[in-house]
Structure formats: structure tokens, C-alpha cells
C-alpha positions in Angstrom: 14.7 -83.1 -0.4 14.2 -79.9 1.5 12.1 -81.8 4.2 14.9 -84.3 4.6 17.5 -81.6 5.1 15.3 -80.0 7.7 14.9 -83.3 9.6 18.6 -83.9 9.4 19.3 -80.4 10.7 16.8 -80.9 13.6 18.3 -84.3 14.5 21.8 -82.8 14.4 20.8 -79.9 16.7 19.1 -82.3 19.1 22.2 -84.5 19.2 24.4 -81.5 19.8 22.1 -80.4 22.6 22.3 -83.9 24.2 26.1 -83.9 23.9 26.3 -80.5 25.5 24.0 -81.5 28.4 26.0 -84.8 28.9 29.2 -82.8 29.1 27.7 -80.3 31.5 26.6 -83.3 33.7 30.0 -84.6 34.0 31.4 -81.2 34.9 28.8 -80.5 37.7 28.8 -84.2 38.7 25.1 -84.6 38.1 23.4 -87.6 36.6 22.2 -87.4 33.0 18.5 -87.7 33.7 18.5 -84.8 36.2 20.1 -82.5 33.6 17.6 -83.6 30.9 14.8 -82.8 33.3 16.2 -79.3 34.1 16.8 -78.6 30.4 13.2 -79.5 29.6 11.9 -77.3 32.4 14.0 -74.4 31.2 12.9 -75.0 27.6 9.2 -75.2 28.6 9.5 -71.9 30.5 11.1 -70.2 27.6 8.4 -71.6 25.3 5.7 -70.1 27.7 7.5 -66.7 27.5 7.4 -66.9 23.7 3.8 -68.0 23.5 2.3 -65.6 26.0 4.5 -62.7 25.0 4.8 -62.0 28.8 7.6 -59.5 28.4 8.3 -57.1 25.6 8.1 -58.1 21.9 11.9 -57.8 21.4 12.8 -60.1 24.3 10.2 -62.7 23.2 11.5 -62.7 19.6 15.1 -62.9 20.9 14.1 -65.9 23.1 12.4 -67.7 20.2 15.5 -67.1 18.1 17.8 -68.7 20.8 15.4 -71.7 21.2 15.5 -72.1 17.4 19.3 -72.2 17.4 19.0 -75.1 19.9 16.6 -77.0 17.7 13.3 -75.7 19.0 10.7 -74.9 16.3 9.0 -71.9 17.9 10.5 -69.2 15.8 7.8 -69.4 13.0 5.2 -69.1 15.8 7.0 -66.0 17.2 7.2 -64.6 13.7 3.5 -65.2 13.3 2.9 -63.4 16.6 5.2 -60.6 15.5 3.3 -60.4 12.2 0.1 -60.0 14.1 1.6 -57.3 16.3 2.9 -55.5 13.2 -0.6 -55.8 11.6 -2.2 -54.3 14.7 0.4 -51.5 14.7 -0.2 -51.0 11.0 -3.9 -50.8 11.5 -3.6 -48.4 14.4 -1.1 -46.3 12.4 -3.3 -46.4 9.4 -6.3 -45.3 11.5 -4.3 -42.5 13.0 -3.2 -41.4 9.5 -6.7 -41.5 8.3 -7.9 -39.5 11.3 -5.3 -36.9 10.8 -6.1 -36.7 7.1 -9.8 -36.4 7.8 -9.2 -33.7 10.4 -6.8 -31.9 8.0 -9.4 -32.0 5.2 -12.0 -30.7 7.6 -9.8 -27.9 8.7 -8.9 -27.0 5.2 -12.6 -27.0 4.2 -13.5 -24.8 7.2 -10.6 -22.4 6.4 -11.7 -22.2 2.8 -15.3 -21.5 3.8 -14.0 -18.9 6.3 -11.9 -17.2 3.6 -14.9 -17.3 1.2 -17.1 -15.7 3.9 -14.5 -13.0 4.5 -14.2 -12.4 0.7 -18.0 -12.2 0.3 -18.3 -9.8 3.3 -15.4 -7.7 2.0 -16.8 -7.5 -1.5 -20.2 -6.8 -0.2 -19.0 -4.0 2.0 -16.9 -2.7 -0.8 -19.9 -2.8 -3.2 -22.1 -1.0 -0.6 -19.4 1.6 -0.1 -19.0 2.0 -3.8 -22.7 2.6 -4.4 -22.9 5.0 -1.4 -19.9 7.0 -2.5 -21.2 7.1 -6.1 -24.6 8.2 -5.0 -23.1 10.9 -2.6 -20.8 12.1 -5.4 -23.6 12.5 -8.0 -25.8 14.1 -5.4 -23.2 16.8 -5.1 -23.2 17.3 -8.9 -19.7 15.8 -9.1 -18.5 13.1 -11.5 -17.7 9.5 -10.3 -14.9 8.4 -12.6 -12.2 5.7 -12.7 -8.8 7.3 -12.4 -6.0 5.3 -14.1 -3.5 7.3 -12.1 -4.6 5.9 -8.7 -6.3 2.8 -10.1 -9.6 3.5 -8.3 -12.8 5.5 -8.6 -12.7 9.1 -7.5 -15.2 11.8 -7.0 -14.1 14.9 -8.9 -15.5 18.2 -10.1 -13.6 18.5 -13.4 -11.8 15.2 -14.1 -11.8 15.7 -17.9 -10.5 19.2 -18.0 -7.1 19.0 -19.6 -5.9 22.4 -18.3 -6.5 21.3 -14.7 -3.9 19.2 -12.9 -4.8 15.9 -11.2 -4.3 17.2 -7.7 -6.7 20.1 -8.4 -9.7 18.3 -10.0 -11.5 17.6 -6.6 -11.9 21.3 -5.5 -13.8 24.1 -7.1 -10.9 26.5 -6.6 -8.5 24.1 -8.2 -10.7 23.6 -11.2 -11.3 27.4 -11.6 -7.5 28.2 -11.3 -6.7 25.6 -13.9 -9.5 26.8 -16.2 -8.4 30.4 -16.0 -4.7 29.6 -16.4 -5.0 29.6 -20.2 -7.0 31.8 -22.5 -10.5 30.4 -23.1 -13.3 31.2 -25.5 -16.3 32.9 -24.0 -18.6 30.0 -24.8 -16.2 27.4 -23.2 -15.6 29.6 -20.2 -19.3 30.2 -19.6 -20.1 26.5 -19.9 -17.4 25.4 -17.5 -18.2 28.2 -15.0 -21.8 27.2 -15.1 -20.7 23.6 -14.1 -18.6 25.0 -11.2 -21.5 27.2 -9.9 -23.1 24.1 -8.4 -20.2 23.5 -6.1 -18.5 25.1 -3.2 -17.8 28.8 -3.7 -14.3 30.1 -4.4 -12.3 32.8 -2.7 -10.2 34.3 -5.5 -10.6 34.8 -9.2 -7.9 35.9 -11.7 -8.7 36.9 -15.2 -5.1 37.8 -16.0 -4.8 35.2 -18.8 -8.2 35.9 -20.4 -8.5 38.3 -23.4 -11.0 40.5 -21.5 -10.3 43.6 -23.6 -11.8 41.8 -26.6 -15.0 40.8 -24.8 -18.2 42.6 -25.6 -20.5 43.8 -22.9 -22.7 40.7 -23.5 -19.6 38.5 -23.0 -18.9 40.3 -19.7 -22.5 39.8 -18.6 -22.3 36.0 -19.3 -19.0 35.5 -17.5 -19.6 37.8 -14.5 -23.1 36.3 -13.9 -21.5 32.9 -13.4 -18.6 34.3 -11.4 -21.0 36.1 -9.1 -22.5 32.6 -8.3 -19.0 31.3 -7.5 -18.2 34.4 -5.4 -21.4 34.3 -3.4 -19.4 34.2 -0.1 -17.0 37.0 -1.1 -13.6 37.1 -2.6 -10.2 37.5 -1.0 -8.7 38.5 -4.4 -10.3 39.6 -7.7 -7.7 40.2 -10.3 -8.7 41.7 -13.6 -5.3 43.1 -14.5 -3.4 42.5 -17.8 0.3 41.7 -18.4 0.7 44.4 -21.0 -1.1 47.7 -21.6 -4.0 47.0 -24.0 -4.4 48.8 -27.3 -8.0 49.5 -26.6 -9.9 50.4 -23.5 -12.9 48.6 -22.1 -16.3 49.5 -23.5 -18.5 51.6 -21.3 -21.1 48.9 -21.0 -18.4 46.4 -20.1 -17.2 48.7 -17.3 -20.7 49.0 -16.1 -20.9 45.2 -15.9 -17.6 45.0 -14.0 -18.8 47.8 -11.6 -22.0 45.9 -10.9 -20.0 42.7 -10.1 -17.8 44.7 -7.7 -20.8 46.4 -6.1 -22.5 43.0 -5.5 -19.5 41.1 -4.2 -17.5 41.5 -1.0 -13.9 41.9 -2.2 -10.8 42.4 -0.1 -8.2 42.8 -2.8 -9.1 44.4 -6.1 -6.5 44.5 -8.9 -7.4 46.7 -11.9 -3.8 47.1 -13.1 -3.1 47.9 -16.8 -6.6 48.1 -18.1 -6.2 51.6 -19.7 -9.0 52.9 -17.4 -9.5 56.7 -18.0 -11.5 59.2 -16.1 -14.7 58.3 -17.8 -14.5 54.6 -16.9 -13.2 55.5 -13.4 -16.4 57.4 -12.8 -18.4 54.2 -13.5 -16.2 52.2 -11.2 -15.9 54.8 -8.5 -19.2 54.3 -6.8 -18.7 50.6 -6.6 -15.5 51.2 -4.5 -17.7 53.0 -2.0 -19.9 50.0 -1.4 -17.3 47.3 -1.0 -14.8 46.9 1.8 -11.7 46.8 -0.4 -8.5 46.9 1.7 -6.1 46.5 -1.2 -6.7 48.6 -4.4 -4.4 48.4 -7.4 -5.1 51.1 -10.1 -1.5 51.2 -11.4 -0.7 51.9 -15.0 -4.0 53.2 -16.1 -4.9 56.7 -17.5 -6.2 58.4 -14.3 -5.8 62.1 -14.2 -6.1 64.7 -11.4 -9.9 64.6 -11.5 -9.9 60.9 -10.7 -7.3 61.4 -7.9 -9.5 64.1 -6.4 -12.6 61.8 -6.3 -10.5 59.0 -4.9 -9.0 61.2 -2.2 -12.3 62.9 -1.1 -14.4 59.8 -1.0 -12.8 56.4 -1.2 -9.8 57.0 1.0 -12.0 58.7 3.5 -14.1 55.6 4.1 -11.1 54.1 6.0 -11.2 50.6 4.3 -8.3 51.0 1.9 -5.0 50.0 3.6 -2.8 49.6 0.5 -3.1 51.7 -2.6 -1.2 51.8 -5.9 -1.6 54.6 -8.4 1.8 54.1 -10.1 2.2 54.9 -13.7 -0.9 57.2 -14.1 -1.0 60.6 -15.7 -2.0 62.8 -12.8 0.1 66.0 -12.2 1.2 67.6 -9.0 -2.2 68.9 -8.1 -3.6 65.4 -8.2 -0.9 64.2 -5.9 -1.7 67.1 -3.5 -5.3 65.8 -3.2 -3.9 62.4 -2.2 -1.4 63.9 0.2 -4.1 66.0 1.9 -6.4 63.0 2.4 -3.7 61.1 4.2 -4.5 63.0 7.4 -8.0 61.5 7.5 -7.3 58.0 6.3 -6.1 54.6 7.7 -3.9 54.1 4.6 -0.7 52.1 5.5 1.0 52.1 2.1 0.7 54.1 -1.1 2.6 53.9 -4.3 2.5 56.8 -6.8 5.7 56.1 -8.6 6.2 56.7 -12.3 3.6 59.5 -12.3 4.2 63.2 -13.2 6.0 63.5 -9.8 7.4 60.1 -8.9 6.7 59.3 -5.3 6.5 56.1 -3.2 6.0 56.3 0.6 5.1 54.2 3.6 2.7 56.3 5.5 3.6 57.3 9.0 0.7 59.2 10.6 2.8 60.5 13.5 5.2 62.2 11.0 2.3 63.5 9.0 
């Protein structure tokens, strides 16, 4: 039934074409055979255009469609040609997509390998640096530890000392200041000072917070032996003063230990404030003052009398090293002060404080006035 309809349709289209050609022949006054011939020539030419795809694909397809509307059966052929073209385009497009995909995969692999190489090199260099830093740290007798505060390993001298702040654990001076900031037992202090002795020397020592008046001469010997190692390049400040006047004075052997340390160490500022030093202990310390270049000497609030003032005036001040002297709060009388006053003519003293003594007096020395 479908075949019959197709045949009827084709006959109907052919009949319509003949009628149109006949009508055109009458209009142009041309015989029927001539028009039929011209129509066949035109149709043949159009068929060649469709078959050879001489022009572009769109024009060929449109021409086949127009011929098909006139009863020509070349549209399936053109559709077949179009299908072949689309297949070729599809194959080319598929090839292009596959090529791009392959190149993308290759670039991704190369990028991944490059990243892996960078990671390996970075980790290797980090590992080498880690081992080198660890070796260097331990070679300096320091501790290589993981700090949770900065989330990395650090080289520190005293990382596990609770009395030392984090910012101070990397330096000898910082560790010593933190250690001496609170009272320590002699055994703990000696152990930690021995640990610090392997590192860079310090330039100031303060025993203000330590219970030094309760130390025995043996304790002094242990502590000062380690401090002498730390102060091997000299001290800017050596502070042995106390906040309050002690109930007992230092033992004679303890003072000898202290005098020996002062004698063996270059000290610029020596603070012996509030140690209850009397004339006897001062005699032990006196000779050590002569052997060190102390420029600032604080002997305030001790128990020094006129005899000690006389020795100080006749010897220590005459050396010319002391620039700043405090004798405040001692028990010397006017004769002791006269010794000091007389020595001012032959000294380089710039400031002296003798307040709170028998005759209170504080004066900035002016040699021109004197």
C-alpha cells in the first residue's frame, strides 16, 4: 500500500510538472518539445550539482530538496551524502577530542610528576636541614625540641625550665635571669648553672631573690664556682644585695668565697646593698676592690663604721676607678665622713651618696668647687 501511494505521488508530481511546462510554453510561445528538452537539461544539471557536491553542502542539500518537490528522487541520495559528510565530521571531531584528551592526560601526568618531584626535593631539603640543625644544636650542648607554641622544632638552652619565659629560652642570659628570678635550692641552682656553663657567657648576675644569707660557705663555693664559668668574660653588673636587712650576717668563710669571686672577675657594677656587712667582713672584701675595675660600688645599708670609711678613702677611691659610690645608711660618724671628704681631692668620683648616716649628706661632686 505504501509503494502504491509513493507511485501515485510520483505520477501526480510528474503530471503537475508537465502541466506547468505546457503552460509556460504557451506563455513564451515555445513548442512543447523544446521546453521539455530545456527542463531535462536543467534537471540534469541540478542532479550533477547534487551528485558531485560541487558547491557547499547546504546548497547541494537545498537543490536536492527542490528537485524532490518536483518529483525527482535524489533527496535520499543527498541525505546519504550528507550522512557520509556528518560521519566524516564526527570522526574528525572524535579524533580531535581524543587528541585533546590524550594531551590533557599527558599534561596532567607531567604536572603531577613535576609536583611530586618538587615535593620530594622540598621534603629532602627539609630533612637535610632538620638533621643539620639538630646536629649543630646538639653540638652546642643545646636541646633540640618540638615547641607546640610555634609548631616547629627549636634549638633552646633551657626549654623545660618553668621559671623561664619562652622568649628567653634560647639565650644563656635569658635562662639565667629566669632561673634567678625566684628562690632556688642550692642543689637545683648548681645543677642548672652547670648546664648553662657550657654556653655563651653572661654579662650580669643578680642574686637578689636567692636566700644567700642562709647559704653555708660550701654552698657559696658551689654556686660561685659555676658563676665564675659563666662570667669568664667579665660582668657589667653583679648584684648580691637583698630587699630587706637580714637578721644574720654572712659567715666569714662565705665572705671569703665572695671576695675570691670578685677578685677573679672583671666587674663594672658591684651591688652589696643590705648584706649587714660589718668592719670585719669589709676587711675581707676590701682587697678584692683594689684588684677589680669597679666603676659603680653600692655599699648602702650595711654596718660600716669609721674604720671602713678610712680604708675606703685611703685606698679604693684613690685608685681612680670608682665613679659612683653609695654609703647611705651606714653607721660611720663625722670623722669617717671627713676621711671620705678629704679623699675627694684625689679621686675621679662623680657621685657619692652618704645619706642616712650619722651626718646625712648627698652630693654631686664638683671638683672645681672643691
